[in-house]
N, C-alpha and C positions, 0 to 999 in steps of 0.2 A: 636265454639271457634274462628274461623275465623271473625265470624260476631262481638264479644265480643272486638276482637283485633284491629278491625278497626280504632276505634277511636284513639288508641294509634299510628297507622300508619299514620292519618291524622295530629296529632299533629307533629310528626317527619317531614312529608311533608312540612308542613306550615312553620317550623323551616328552612327546608332547601331552601325553596323559598325564605324566607324572608333575609336570610344570602347571598343567591345569587343576590337579588337586591342591597343589601348594597355594596357587590361587584363590582357590574356592575356599580354602582354610583361613588366609591372611585377611580376605575382605569378609569381615564380620558384619553383623546387623548395624554396628556404628557406622562403620565405613560405606555401607550402601545407603543408609540415610543421607548422609551429606555428600556421597559421591556415587550417584545411581549409575553412572557409565563405566564406572571404574572397571568391571568384569568384561563388558565387551571391548572396551579399549586395549585392556590387557591382552585378551585373547588373542585380537589381532595381531599384536606384538609375538605373541606365542606362536601363531602360524607363520609369521615372517621369519621367526627364527629356525622354525622347523623347515621351512622351504631351504635356507641357507645351510642347515645340517645335510639335508638331502644333496644340494649341490656340493658341498665340502666331501661328503662322502664318495660321490661320483667322481670328483677329481682324485681322492685319493686311491680309487681302485688303478688309476693310471699310474700311480706311484709304486703300487704294491707290485705290478706288472714290471716296472722298470728294474725295482731294487729285487725282484724275483721272491716276492713273498708268497709262497704258494701255501702256507698252512691257514686253513681256514679259521682255526681257533685264534691265530695270532692276528689274522684280518679283523676279525669280530671284536677283538681287545682293543686294536688300534682304532677303530671305528666307534666304539663306546668312549674312549678316551677323547677323540676327536669331538664327539658330540656333547660331551661334558664340557669340554674346553670353550666350544662355541657358546654354550647355554650357561656358561658359569657365572656371568652376572646376574643373571634370572634367578638361578638357584641361591646366589648370596643375598641378592635383594628381598626376595619372597621369605626365605629362612628368617632374615632379620626382621622382617614386619611380622611375621607368625610369633616370633619371641616378644617383640615389643606390644603388639595386639592382643596376643593371646595369654601371655604370661604376666610381663611387667606392668601393664597397664590394663589389665583385663577388668580389675573391680572399679576403676575409674570410668571404662567404657560401659560397664553394664549400668552404673550407676547413672551416666548419662541418658541410657536408653529409658530407664525407671522415671526420670525427669521429664522426658519429652511427653508434651502435650498432642492432644489430636488435632490433625490439621486437615480433616475432611473438608471443610470450608474453603481450603486453599487448592488451586490448582497445581501450584508448586510452591515449595516454603517448609519452613520448619520453625518451631518455637518450642522454649523450655523455660522454667522458672527453677529459681533457688539453687542455681549452680555456684558449686565452688570455684575460684579461681584455677586450680588445677583441671578441672570439667572442662571450665570455657577454653583454657589454652590447647586442652586436646581436640577441642573441635577446630580450632584455628589451625590445626596441624594438617587437618583436612580440607577444610574450607577457608575463604579468604577473609573471615570475619576481622575486623579491626582489633589491633592489640589494645589492651586496658592494662592501668596499673596492678602491679602484683598484689597490693594490698587490698584488691576489690573483693568483695564477697556479696552473698545474697542477688546472684547475678540472674537477671531475666533478659531473654532477648526474642525478638519477632524477626522473620526474615520471610519475605516474599518475592517471588521473580516470576517472569514470563519465559520460562523454559529456554528456548535458544537465543532468545532476545536479551539485549544487555539492560533492560529496564528491570528495575527493582525497588524494595523498600525494606530498610532495614534500621531496626531500634534495638539499642541495649541499654540497661538500666543496672546500676550496682552501686553498693554502699561504699563509703571510703572515711577515714577517719579524718577529725575536723582540722588536725594539724597537716594535712595535704593540701596544696595549694591547687586550684582547680582554675584553668583559662577557660572560661566559656565563649563560644564562639557562634556566628552565624553567617554563613557564606551561600551565594548564589552563583553559579558559573553556568551560564546557559540552562541545560537541562538538568544539572547537578546540583542538589541543594545539600547541607549539611550544617548541623547545628550541635551544641554541646551546651546544655544547661544543668544547672545544680539548685538544689534546695537542702536546707538543713531541717532533718527529721530526727528528734531526739539528739542523741550524741554523734551524729553521722551526717555526712554529706550523702545525699542520694542524687548520682549523677545519670543523667541520659543523654545518649548520643543518639541522634536520628539522623538518618541521610536516604536520599532517593534519587533515582535517576530515571527518569520518563522520556 
């Protein structure tokens, strides 16, 4: 029985290895910088889908017998098709992310890495200077950072947090044309503080958004 089933486990294992390779490819250094838990979390999902694949192929054996599908080659082809069907979302999602991260946005993500500053003095956090709006927007696709106006340039940010705790400190500064109206605010709600301040430097607004949760 084990010898007969080994081919189905090999199919499931090949599927797990293939998905793991795709995961490793799309999680580039930029992704890992801003989402360090992405690989362990996604790998747990891959393990889960692999278990479903094994269960699905186990149930399919009963249908093969009921439908009198005795050809080993036909059973293997149907099992591979079933595996791909169960795992189709992961293949589609990972392939799309590879295309976006490694092809479409490769230059932007490489530029972000070059502008990242050393954060050895931080237990958790990141820091970067002189980002373009497209680079900052790429970061917000990975992390929760607040949105800023499309006209922003010379963007610098500082982000420090306490790992698993919700506590954090975040600051982002950017330039805006003088014709854009900026609403300055200062709010304090319990342990959450947020402010938006601006000053005129040359022919630009220099806006600073600061917030923390402690």
